[in-house]
C-alpha positions in Angstrom: 29.7 10.9 37.8 31.5 13.6 39.9 32.5 12.4 43.3 31.7 16.0 44.6 28.2 14.7 44.7 29.2 12.0 47.1 31.0 14.5 49.3 27.7 16.3 49.7 25.9 13.1 50.5 28.5 12.2 53.2 27.4 15.3 55.0 23.8 14.1 54.9 24.4 10.6 56.3 22.7 10.5 59.7 25.0 9.9 62.8 22.7 7.3 64.4 22.8 5.1 61.3 26.6 5.4 61.2 26.8 4.3 64.8 25.3 0.9 64.0 28.2 0.1 61.7 30.3 -2.8 63.2 34.0 -2.5 62.8 35.6 -5.2 60.8 39.1 -6.0 59.6 38.0 -8.0 56.5 37.7 -6.5 53.1 34.3 -5.4 51.8 32.5 -8.2 50.1 32.0 -6.1 46.9 35.4 -4.5 47.0 38.5 -5.7 45.2 41.1 -7.7 47.0 44.8 -7.2 46.7 45.5 -10.6 45.1 42.9 -10.2 42.4 43.6 -6.8 41.0 45.5 -6.3 37.6 49.2 -5.8 37.6 49.8 -2.5 35.7 52.6 -2.2 33.2 54.9 0.8 33.2 54.1 3.4 30.6 55.7 6.8 29.7 54.2 9.6 31.8 54.6 13.4 32.1 54.0 13.1 35.9 56.7 14.2 38.3 59.5 11.7 38.7 58.7 11.4 42.4 55.4 11.7 44.3 54.8 11.8 48.0 54.5 8.2 49.3 50.9 6.9 49.9 50.0 4.8 52.9 47.7 2.2 51.4 46.8 0.8 54.8 44.8 3.9 55.9 41.1 3.1 56.4 38.9 5.6 54.6 35.5 4.3 55.7 33.8 1.4 57.5 30.8 -0.4 56.1 28.7 -3.5 57.0 31.0 -5.4 54.6 34.2 -4.2 56.4 36.9 -1.6 56.2 37.7 0.2 52.9 41.3 1.4 52.7 43.3 3.7 50.4 44.7 0.5 48.9 41.2 -0.6 48.0 40.6 2.8 46.4 43.9 2.6 44.5 42.8 -0.7 42.9 39.5 0.9 41.9 41.2 3.9 40.3 43.5 1.5 38.4 40.3 0.1 36.8 39.2 3.6 35.8 42.5 4.4 34.0 43.4 3.0 30.6 45.3 -0.3 30.4 49.0 0.2 31.0 48.6 3.0 33.4 51.5 3.1 35.9 51.3 3.1 39.6 52.7 6.6 39.5 49.6 7.7 37.6 47.3 6.0 40.1 49.2 7.6 43.0 48.8 11.0 41.4 45.0 10.7 41.8 45.4 9.8 45.5 47.4 12.9 46.4 44.2 14.8 47.3 42.5 15.8 50.6 41.2 12.9 52.7 37.6 14.1 52.2 38.0 13.7 48.5 39.3 10.2 48.9 36.4 9.3 51.1 34.0 10.8 48.5 35.5 8.6 45.8 35.3 5.6 48.1 31.6 6.4 48.9 30.8 6.7 45.2 32.4 3.3 44.3 30.7 1.5 47.2 27.3 3.1 46.5 27.5 2.1 42.8 28.6 -1.4 43.7 25.5 -1.7 46.0 23.2 -0.4 43.3 24.6 -2.8 40.8 24.2 -5.7 43.3 20.5 -4.8 43.8 19.8 -4.7 40.1 21.5 -8.0 39.5 19.5 -9.7 42.3 16.1 -8.1 41.8 15.8 -7.0 38.2 17.2 -9.5 35.6 14.7 -8.1 33.1 16.4 -4.7 33.3 19.8 -6.2 32.7 18.4 -8.0 29.7 17.1 -4.7 28.3 20.5 -3.1 28.8 22.3 -6.0 27.2 23.8 -4.0 24.3 25.0 -1.3 26.6 26.7 -3.8 28.9 28.3 -5.5 25.9 29.6 -2.2 24.8 31.3 -1.7 28.2 32.7 -5.2 28.2 33.8 -4.8 24.5 35.8 -1.6 25.4 37.7 -3.5 28.1 38.4 -6.4 25.6 39.6 -3.8 23.1 41.8 -2.2 25.7 43.6 -5.4 26.3 44.1 -6.0 22.5 45.2 -2.4 22.0 47.7 -2.6 24.8 49.2 -5.7 23.3 49.4 -4.1 19.9 51.1 -1.0 21.3 53.6 -3.2 23.1 54.4 -5.1 19.9 54.7 -1.9 17.9 57.2 -0.5 20.3 60.1 -2.6 19.0 61.6 -0.2 16.5 65.3 -0.2 15.5 67.4 3.0 15.0 67.7 2.0 11.3 63.9 1.8 10.9 63.4 5.1 12.7 66.1 6.9 10.6 64.5 5.6 7.4 61.1 6.9 8.4 62.7 10.3 9.3 64.4 10.6 6.0 61.2 9.8 4.1 59.2 12.4 6.2 61.8 15.1 6.8 59.4 17.9 5.9 57.3 17.0 9.0 60.1 17.6 11.4 60.8 21.3 11.1 60.7 23.6 14.1 58.5 26.6 13.0 59.1 30.2 13.9 58.1 30.7 17.5 58.3 33.8 19.6 56.9 35.5 22.7 56.2 39.2 22.8 54.5 42.2 24.4 52.3 44.4 22.3 50.6 47.8 22.5 47.5 47.7 20.4 45.2 50.6 19.4 42.1 49.7 17.4 41.0 51.7 14.4 37.3 50.9 14.9 34.5 53.1 16.3 31.7 51.5 18.3 28.3 52.3 16.8 24.8 51.3 17.8 22.5 51.3 14.7 19.5 53.6 14.7 16.1 53.3 12.8 16.7 54.1 9.1 20.3 53.1 9.2 21.9 50.9 6.6 25.3 49.4 6.7 26.2 51.6 3.7 24.9 54.8 5.3 26.8 54.0 8.5 30.1 53.4 6.6 29.7 56.6 4.7 28.8 58.8 7.7 31.8 57.5 9.7 34.5 56.8 7.1 33.3 59.1 4.3 32.9 56.2 1.8 30.3 53.4 1.3 33.1 51.1 0.2 34.2 50.8 3.9 31.0 48.7 4.5 33.1 45.5 3.9 35.1 46.3 7.0 32.2 46.7 9.5 32.3 44.0 12.2 29.7 42.8 14.7 30.6 44.1 18.2 30.7 40.6 19.7 33.4 38.2 20.9 33.7 36.7 17.4 33.8 40.1 15.7 32.5 38.7 12.4 32.1 40.8 9.1 28.6 42.2 9.2 28.2 42.8 5.5 28.2 39.9 3.0 29.2 40.4 -0.6 26.5 39.6 -3.1 28.5 36.7 -4.7 28.6 34.9 -1.3 25.0 35.4 -0.2 24.0 32.1 -1.8 25.8 30.3 1.1 25.6 33.0 3.8 22.5 35.1 3.8 22.7 38.8 4.3 20.5 39.6 7.3 19.0 43.1 7.2 20.3 45.6 9.8 18.1 46.0 12.9 17.9 49.1 15.2 20.0 48.6 18.3 22.7 46.3 16.7 26.1 47.0 18.1 28.8 47.4 15.4 32.5 48.2 15.0 33.0 50.6 12.1 36.4 51.4 10.6 37.7 54.9 11.3 38.1 57.4 8.6 41.5 57.9 7.1 41.7 61.3 8.9 41.0 59.6 12.3 43.6 56.9 11.5 46.2 59.6 10.8 45.3 61.4 14.1 45.7 58.1 16.0 49.1 57.5 14.4 50.2 61.1 15.2 49.1 60.5 18.8 51.4 57.4 19.0 54.3 59.4 17.5 53.9 62.4 19.7 52.7 61.0 23.0 53.7 57.3 23.3 57.1 57.0 21.5 58.7 60.0 23.2 58.0 58.4 26.6 59.7 55.2 25.4 62.7 57.3 24.4 62.8 58.9 27.9 63.1 55.5 29.5 59.5 54.6 30.4 59.3 50.8 30.1 57.3 49.3 27.2 55.4 47.1 29.7 54.3 50.3 31.6 53.2 52.0 28.3 51.2 48.9 27.4 49.4 49.1 30.7 48.6 52.7 30.2 47.6 52.8 26.5 47.0 49.3 25.0 43.5 48.3 24.3 44.5 44.6 24.2 43.3 42.5 27.1 46.8 41.3 28.0 47.9 44.9 28.9 51.6 44.3 28.4 51.8 40.8 29.7 54.1 38.4 27.7 52.0 36.4 25.3 53.0 33.3 23.3 54.6 31.2 22.1 53.3 32.6 18.8 52.2 32.3 16.0 48.9 30.8 17.2 47.8 27.5 15.8 44.3 26.4 14.8 41.8 29.0 13.6 43.5 32.0 15.3 46.1 33.4 12.9 48.7 36.1 13.4 48.3 39.3 11.5 50.9 39.1 8.6 52.2 42.6 9.4 53.1 41.5 12.9 54.5 38.2 11.8 56.8 39.8 9.3 58.2 42.3 11.9 58.6 39.5 14.5 60.9 37.6 12.1 63.7 40.3 12.1 63.1 42.5 15.1 66.0 42.3 17.6 65.0 40.8 20.9 64.1 43.4 23.5 63.8 46.2 20.9 60.4 47.9 20.3 59.2 48.0 16.7 58.3 51.0 14.6 54.6 51.7 14.3 52.9 48.7 12.5 49.7 49.5 10.7 47.2 46.7 10.2 43.7 46.6 8.9 42.6 46.5 12.6 44.6 49.4 13.8 48.1 50.1 15.0 50.6 48.0 16.9 53.9 48.4 18.7 55.6 45.1 19.5 58.6 43.9 21.6 60.0 40.5 21.0 60.9 38.8 24.3 62.2 35.5 23.0 62.4 33.8 19.6 63.2 30.4 18.1 63.8 30.7 14.3 62.5 28.1 11.9 64.9 25.2 11.3 65.1 21.6 10.2 65.3 19.2 13.2 68.1 16.7 13.2 67.3 13.0 13.5 68.4 13.1 17.1 66.0 16.0 17.8 63.2 14.4 15.9 63.7 10.9 17.1 61.2 10.9 20.1 58.4 12.2 17.7 59.4 9.7 15.0 59.2 6.8 17.4 55.8 8.0 18.8 54.4 8.4 15.3 55.7 5.0 14.1 54.3 3.3 17.2 50.9 4.9 16.6 50.8 4.0 13.0 52.0 0.4 13.6 49.5 -0.1 16.4 46.6 1.3 14.3 47.5 -0.9 11.3 47.8 -4.0 13.6 44.4 -3.2 15.2 42.8 -2.7 11.8 44.2 -6.1 10.7 43.0 -7.7 13.9 39.5 -6.4 13.5 39.3 -7.5 9.9 40.4 -11.0 11.0 37.5 -11.2 13.4 34.8 -10.8 10.7 35.0 -14.2 9.1 33.8 -15.6 12.5 30.5 -13.9 12.0 27.8 -15.9 10.3 25.3 -13.8 8.3 22.2 -14.9 6.5 22.2 -12.1 3.9 19.2 -13.4 2.0 17.0 -13.6 5.1 17.9 -10.0 6.1 17.2 -8.8 2.6 13.8 -10.4 2.5 11.5 -8.4 4.7 9.0 -11.3 4.7 11.4 -13.4 6.8 10.1 -14.6 10.1 11.1 -11.8 12.6 12.1 -14.5 15.1 14.5 -16.2 12.7 18.2 -16.0 13.7 20.0 -14.2 10.9 23.3 -13.2 12.5 25.4 -15.2 15.0 28.7 -15.6 16.6 30.1 -18.4 18.7 28.3 -17.1 21.8 25.4 -14.9 20.6 22.6 -14.8 18.1 20.5 -12.0 16.7 17.0 -12.4 15.2 15.9 -10.5 12.1 13.7 -8.4 14.4 16.7 -7.4 16.4 18.9 -6.7 13.4 16.1 -4.5 11.9 16.1 -2.5 15.2 19.9 -2.2 15.2 20.8 -1.5 11.5 17.5 -1.4 9.6 17.7 2.3 8.7 21.3 2.1 7.4 20.7 -0.9 5.1 18.8 1.1 2.6 15.8 0.3 0.4 17.6 -2.0 -2.1 19.0 -4.2 0.8 21.9 -5.3 -1.3 24.5 -7.7 0.2 27.1 -4.9 0.2 24.8 -2.5 2.1 23.8 -5.2 4.6 27.4 -6.2 5.4 28.5 -2.5 5.7 25.7 -1.8 8.1 26.6 -4.9 10.2 30.3 -4.1 10.2 29.5 -0.6 11.5 27.4 -1.8 14.4 29.1 -1.4 17.7 27.1 -4.2 19.5 28.3 -6.8 16.9 31.9 -5.4 17.0 32.0 -5.5 20.7 30.7 -9.1 20.8 33.5 -10.2 18.4 36.1 -8.4 20.6 34.8 -10.2 23.7 34.9 -13.6 22.1 38.4 -12.9 20.7 39.6 -11.9 24.2 38.3 -15.2 25.5 40.1 -17.1 22.8 43.3 -15.3 23.7 43.0 -16.4 27.3 42.3 -12.8 28.6 39.3 -14.1 30.6 41.5 -16.5 32.5 43.3 -13.6 34.1 41.8 -12.8 37.5 43.2 -9.3 37.2 41.2 -8.6 34.1 38.0 -10.2 35.6 38.3 -7.9 38.7 38.7 -4.8 36.5 35.8 -5.9 34.3 33.6 -6.4 37.4 34.3 -2.8 38.6 33.5 -1.2 35.2 30.4 -3.3 34.6 29.1 -2.5 38.1 29.7 1.2 37.3 27.8 0.9 34.0 24.9 -0.9 35.7 24.6 1.8 38.4 24.7 4.5 35.8 21.9 2.9 33.8 19.8 2.6 36.9 20.4 6.2 37.8 19.6 7.3 34.2 16.3 5.2 34.2 15.1 6.7 37.5 16.1 10.2 36.4 14.1 9.9 33.2 11.1 9.0 35.2 11.5 12.0 37.4 12.0 14.3 34.4 8.6 13.3 32.9 6.8 15.2 35.7 8.4 18.5 34.6 5.5 19.8 32.4 5.1 23.3 30.9 2.8 24.2 33.8 5.5 23.3 36.3 8.1 25.3 34.3 5.8 28.4 34.2 5.3 28.2 38.0 9.1 28.2 38.3 9.4 31.2 35.9 6.8 33.2 37.9 8.8 32.8 41.1 12.2 33.5 39.5 11.5 36.3 37.1 14.6 38.2 38.1 16.8 35.4 36.9 15.3 35.9 33.4 15.7 39.6 33.2 18.8 40.8 31.2 21.3 43.1 32.9 20.9 46.9 32.5 23.0 48.5 29.8 24.6 51.9 29.6 25.9 54.2 26.9 29.0 55.4 28.7 31.6 58.2 28.3 34.7 58.5 30.4 37.6 60.8 31.3 40.7 59.0 32.3 43.9 60.2 33.9 46.7 58.3 35.5 48.4 58.4 38.9 51.7 60.2 39.1 54.2 57.8 37.4 57.0 59.2 39.6 55.2 58.2 42.8 56.2 55.0 44.6 52.8 53.3 44.1 54.0 50.1 45.8 54.2 52.0 49.1 50.8 52.3 50.8 51.3 55.8 52.1 52.7 57.1 48.8 49.9 55.5 46.8 47.2 57.1 49.1 48.9 60.5 48.6 49.0 60.0 44.8 45.4 58.9 44.7 44.2 61.9 46.8 46.1 64.3 44.6 44.8 62.8 41.4 41.2 62.8 42.6 41.4 66.4 43.8 42.9 67.6 40.5 40.3 65.8 38.4 37.5 67.0 40.7 38.6 70.6 40.2 38.8 70.1 36.4 35.3 68.6 36.1 33.3 70.4 38.7 31.6 72.7 36.1 30.4 70.0 33.8 26.6 70.2 33.4 25.9 68.8 29.9 27.1 66.2 27.5 28.8 68.9 25.4 30.7 70.0 28.5 31.8 66.5 29.2 33.1 65.9 25.6 35.0 69.2 25.7 36.6 68.1 29.0 37.5 64.8 27.4 39.6 66.5 24.8 41.3 68.7 27.3 41.9 66.2 30.2 41.6 62.6 29.2 44.8 60.5 28.8 43.1 57.5 27.3 43.7 57.7 23.5 41.1 55.0 22.6 38.1 56.7 24.2 39.4 60.2 23.5 39.3 59.6 19.8 35.5 58.8 20.3 34.7 61.9 22.4 35.1 59.8 25.5 32.6 57.3 24.3 33.3 53.8 25.6 30.3 52.1 24.0 27.1 50.5 25.2 28.1 48.3 28.1 26.2 46.0 30.4 25.9 46.1 34.2 29.0 44.9 35.9 31.3 46.2 33.1 34.9 46.3 34.4 33.8 45.3 37.9 34.9 47.0 41.1 34.3 50.7 41.7 33.8 51.3 38.0 30.8 48.9 37.9 29.3 50.2 41.1 29.6 53.8 40.0 27.7 52.9 36.8 25.0 51.3 38.8 24.5 54.2 41.1 25.1 57.1 38.7 21.9 59.0 37.3 21.7 59.5 33.5 23.3 62.8 32.2 25.2 63.4 35.5 28.9 63.6 35.9 30.3 61.2 38.5 32.8 61.9 41.3 36.3 60.9 40.4 37.4 57.5 41.6 40.5 55.3 41.3 40.6 51.8 39.9 44.0 50.3 39.4 46.5 53.0 38.5 43.9 55.1 36.7 41.5 57.8 37.8 38.0 57.9 36.2 35.1 60.3 35.8 32.0 58.8 34.1 29.0 60.1 32.2 25.9 58.1 31.1 24.2 59.2 27.9 21.4 56.7 28.2 20.4 53.8 30.4 18.3 50.8 29.3 16.4 48.7 31.9 15.2 45.6 30.1 12.0 43.7 30.9 12.0 40.0 31.8 12.2 37.7 28.9 8.8 36.3 27.9 8.0 32.8 29.2 7.7 31.4 25.7 11.2 32.4 24.8 12.8 30.8 27.9 10.5 27.9 28.7 12.8 25.3 27.0 15.8 26.6 28.9 13.8 26.4 32.2 12.7 22.9 31.5 16.2 21.8 30.7 17.5 23.3 33.9 14.7 21.7 35.9 15.3 18.3 34.2 19.0 18.6 35.0 18.2 19.4 38.6 15.7 16.5 38.8 18.4 14.1 37.5 20.9 15.4 40.0 18.5 15.0 42.9 17.5 11.4 41.7 21.2 10.4 41.6 21.9 11.9 45.0 18.9 10.1 46.5 19.8 6.7 45.0 23.4 7.0 46.2 22.5 8.2 49.6 20.1 5.2 50.1 22.8 2.8 48.9 25.3 4.1 51.4 22.8 3.9 54.2 22.2 0.2 53.3 25.8 -0.7 53.6 26.2 1.6 56.7 28.9 3.7 55.1 30.8 5.6 57.8 33.8 7.9 56.9 36.6 7.5 59.4 37.3 10.8 61.0 40.6 10.1 62.7 43.5 8.7 60.7 
């Protein structure tokens, strides 16, 4: 639960209720005391070596049970962190504004009060949540066991570590890594499909050959191949093209050659004259980073570097700009900013990783062995489980402290046993069940003396109270959500139709020029003069534009944006808000087939033209009703939670302390 919710509730607590709160120096009855909290062991941390000191005596709030201090909250936070968390890690969570600390305190005390009420008034509810509470307790018991195993696994000699390193040397190589700037120009043309189009006809009309159909992409964030080869359609169906689909179509060879020539004749000469590569990226690159340093590369995971760029990056001197690199996606110029070449790590370099991996493996093996050792303590009547005629109330599985009837086992694992109900299937199903595993963990922890430790018991009380409070909130929220019927959702839809209306879209063309590169644009007066001069010049050059043909001719004569210039100024079909700022506002106000006034955004000057504007209708209720109900259910759950916590804080007379 987010404590931001409590922060909002604090503002709702009525002053007259707070005034009734008696001040007390004693600790809250339901809050942890200093002597009973767990002592935390030191563990490696990436936190700063020194944090501001925390005054644990500061009172955050007063309640009918007494004062609640930062020290009390520190002990609560310790229970929320994994076993072995250091005091430094706890303090890290305390270095926040006082209002946040009070919100966390309010959340803890409210949950404690809710748990107290459930325990005193609703034992049947606790019984119905028994498996959930055992899961919570089992996690804590497992945490103790895991911490002990990790501690035992940490005793590794240099000889053992070196032997592991020698056997796994291949794992300890430093891969090629570099940072770079890049200027990227795409070799794709945006296209919106029309009635009668096929992917093949689109490929032929733009590239001159139907074989380019394999290169057509969806104009989405994922940019997936739109065409599916016939031999792959058995696993990925080929969906017919629909009018209005937005695509990215490869340029023809002639257009590619023109784009390369533009780079050679317009961009590279500026580099030779001393214009910085970073500035050229800002002016011409179609990549989102616009000349910023990206990396370290190559990227991991599913995002792979283009092999053409990777090959150039291996040998390109640092700081030098590459020759033109042609890729299937377009053209690139790159500049390597830093690079670490691939090399084998020495044992000394790899030792921290070796030790970490050995600890993890040893701990995992030890935990697995420990869990296996617990299973002989489980008594199972396999024959009674296999025979579905067995009395449902007969005990068929038991541990030292708990028993399960056949009826309960059927509910827990019946579906996973299978029709044959063989002994192997039965035991596999039982061994996979979390409730049984957690019960075994709890009993093992008791045998190991963990439950004799007051620190563990205090931590367990905190986490179990939290679990109880969450179950109560969940139960009440589900009751509130049942009242959100389809009729209620429709009423909400009718009063919020604007929220279900997609944004307008525009087919946009643009003319782009840049401010005088010799002007001192960091000086306000010089920038204003450069902007006024550029606007006046562009206004003069576009004042006679009346038609789309006039605009496209002006693009070829004036525009300095190579990407849109290659497409007769066409940017694509964009939605309301595109690019933000003055650009988005101009689109919103500009009539269709009308040239805009020049305007400046960033270091560029724009004139826009809209070929076509689409104003969509609200989405039909049937297509959004499930989303509406989900939103309303989420809101109902949030309101239920806020109401329960607010009432709990009022009962304990929770009052944040305003002066420290």
